[in-house]
Structure formats: structure tokens, C-alpha cells
N, C-alpha and C positions, 0 to 999 in steps of 0.2 A: 289883343285887338278883337273886337266883336265884329263879325261879318253879318250884315243884314241881308237875308236872302231876297233876291229880286222877285217881285210879284209876278212878272212875266215868266221868269224861269220856273217859279213854283207852279204856276198854272200849266206850263208845258209839261212838267214832270207828272203832275196829277192827271193831266189829260192822257198821257201815254200809259199810265198805270191803270186807269179806270176803264171798265168795259164801255164801249161806245163813246168814250170821251166825256161822259157826264159824271162828274165827281159828286155833285149834290144838285138839288133842285134849283137852288138860287143861281142866277147868272154870274155872280161874283166868284163862283168856284169853278168856272169853266173857261177854257181858253177860247176867245172869240175866233170864229172860223177864218177871219182875215189873217190871223196869226198862225193858225194851225197849218196852213200851207207851207210854212217854213220848216215844219218838222219832217225829218227823214231819218231812216236807219243810219246809225253810226255817227250821228251829229252830236257833238258835245253841247251841253247846256249853254256854255259861254258863246259858242258859235251861233246857236239858235237866237240868243238874245241880241247878238251883234247884227245878224241878218234881219231879225224882226224890227229892230230899231232903225235900220237904215232909212226907210221913208221918213221917219220922224226927224232924224238928223238933217236930212236934205231939205225938208220943208220948214224947219225951225229957223226962220230968217233972223239973224242977229243973236242966236243962241240965248234968247230970253224966254223961251217957253213957246209952245205951239198954241196959237189962238185962231179964231175964225178967219182972220185975214190970211194967215199962213196956209190954212187948209184950202181956202178959195184959190190962192195963187198956185198951190200944188196941183189942184184939180185942173186949172187952166193950163199948166205946163204938161200934164198928162194928155189933155185933149190936143194940145199943139203937137206933141210927139206923135199922136195918132194921125193927125192930118199930114205930118211930114212923112210918115210911113206910107200913107195913101199916095202922096205925091211921088215918092220914090218908086212905088209899084207902077203908077201910071206912066212915068217916064220910061221905065224899063219895058213896058208892054206896048207903048206907042211906037211901033217899029218904023212907020213912015214919017213920024215927026210932025204930023199935021195937027196935033192938039186934040184929037178925038180917037178914042179906042173904038174901032169898028167891030162888027160881029166877026170878021175875018181875023182880026188881031186877038179877039177873045178866044177863038178856036186855036190859034197858034200858041197862045199862052197856056191853054189847057193841055197842049201836047208837050209840056215840060219834060225834061229827062226823067226816066223812071226813078222813083224814090225821092224826087225833089220835093214833091208835095203830095199830100194825101189825095186820093181821087175825089174830085168835086170841090176841092178847097178853093181853086181859082174861081169857079162858078159862083160860089157863095160871095166871094169878094166882089166880083163884077156886079152881082145882083145888089149888093149893099152900096156900091159906088154909083150905080145907075139910078140917080135920084128921080128922074122923070119916067123911068121904065121903058124908054124907047129902044133899048138894045144897044145903045151907044153911050160912051162915057166921055164927058169933057173934063178938062183939068179942074174947072170950077166945081163940077159935081164931085170929083174925087176929093178935093180938099174940104168940101162942105160936109162930106159923110163922116160919121164917127169912125175913128181909126180902130185898127184891130186891138189896140191896147185898151180901148174903152168899150168896144162893141161886144166883146166876149167876156167881159168881167162884170160882176155885180157892182152896186154902189159901194165905193170905198176901197175896193180891192186894189192893191198896189199904190194906194194913196195914203195920205196922212189922216183921213177922216176917222178911222177906227181908234186912233189914239185919244180922241176927245172923250172917250168913255173912261179914261183913267184920270179925269179931272176930279181928284178926291176932295179938294177943298171948295169946288163949285165956283171958282173965280173966272171961269171961261178961258183959262190958260193952263196948259199941261206942261209942267217942267220935266226935265230929264229924270229927276228923282221920282216923280209921280209915274212916268211912263215905264220906268224900270221896275 
């Protein structure tokens, strides 16, 4: 039996062996940064490939290969998840249940138990959620703001978009065989 090495696995191995992660000057010899985040010490190559392909498998509707429609739907799902995280944060911080996070509630949220959040983390979230900058956050502002899953990630991170680079035959669809 002939075992064909996975392109993704081969790029991962080359990236870990080469200084600075650059194997050669052409981009086809480097692991894209969106996938490099799955690398960690002690991880078997097979585990890396399985983790790196998870967003592909989730986004590939119908298991017929990833196309632009699948990628767009995956991006919409990530954005919706971010809005849901904002809504959950809002409800947990709206202590009086009036539908508005006041400056007082903001201060109370900042006083979370020690170690629960990094210093200033809540302030950044409030600032991001306060769409009109009036110091108060409404539920509408909270769900309209980019969620933490999209606000602190670059384009394509955690989504299916990077897999489109593996479209070796140029047909606009990436099959599992092309992605691996």
C-alpha cells in the first residue's frame, strides 16, 4: 500500500523544522499562518491535520467540497456566534435588567473576581459594544457590534476561508483531498 503524504501535514513538518517557519521563498512551501496556530509541542502530525481540517469539515455543506457559498455561510455563522457572545455578556452585566448597561454596571463588571479577566479586558469590551460612545450600552448596540470571535481575529482566522488557497485545479471548489 502506498501512503500519500498530506500536503497540510508536510507543510506543518517543514514549518517546524525550518528557521522562522520559512522553508523556501515561494508561498507553496510554507504553512499559512491560519494553520500554524494549530501547531503546539507534543502534537502528533495526525492530530494537527485533524484539528486544522475541523473548520473545513464543519463548513463543507453536503460534503461535496468547499466553495464560495460554504465559506460565506461559515463567515456568517462565526459572526452570529460573536453576536451571541455579546448578548450573553450583556445579559450577565445588566444587573438591574433594564436593557441598558449603565456606567455603574460597567464599573461593577470591571470589579470581577481577581483572575477572572485580565485587567482592562472588560473596558475594551464595553468600548467595543458602545456603538454611539455615550458610555451606556443597549442590547441593540451589543448585538450589532463585532463579537470577540471576529473582533480580535484577522480575516479568515477560525473560518473556512484559508482552505480556498488549496484549490489546486482552480474550479472554485476545494475537496477534502485537495485540503489534506
